Phi, psi and omega in degrees: 000134172278126179295140177256135183270123179253022181299146175068032176242137185293325185266152174300154177302327179296320178295316180297314181296322179296314182297315180295321176297319178298315181297312184285326184281326180243160181274075181249151172274176178292326179293323176297316177294322174303315180296314182296321176292324182292329176301330181269001177092018182249122175264102182234136179276157176298331181290322175296321179295322178297315178297318179298319181293321177293323189276315193252345184305311184292323182291317177299316175301318178297316178297322178291325179289327180289333183272352180294141182293156181291131182293159183293164185260025170245108181252143173246125181249135176208170177220157179211157181273130172230156177251118180241116178059035180078005179253147181273122179231163180244127181260111180265136184225145174236130184225138177280176180294345179271354182091008178281127181284123180273322180193156177227137182229130179253123182226151174286332187248162177239066186229184182300319180299322180288320177296319181294323179297314182300316183292320182294322181291316178300312183297320181290320181291318184278329177084007177207159178268141177283158179281327181227138172238118178259126178237181177259025176069024173290134180302331178297327177290322174300314178298315181295320180289330175293324178291000000 
């Protein structure tokens, strides 16, 4: 994990980390986080919380992702139809054998190019090739895996 510098900030790093975690982990607004901190006796403005999220949010998320254990080497790939804004789209999803969602991709098409894009993103993001890939026998997966 790369250390994050909280120099020149009025509040201690634990308060900043907790406020950013509350905002990113739960569907809260900046004002909701401000209220939760006020219940603990901390007077922090919602603007400060917004600035902390913008400044430290990506670094905290990156450190959390790097500390996450490596996913299992059995991946399950599937796709399903979803309606977004009245348009028919396909949601491609990859899940490991433990049920951890590895990635989700939304595409207009259900073809080889979309399956290939999902596989490339997965391999780049995970950094290793799985031992077993389980699919629903869609022909696009076979073509993408051969490529």
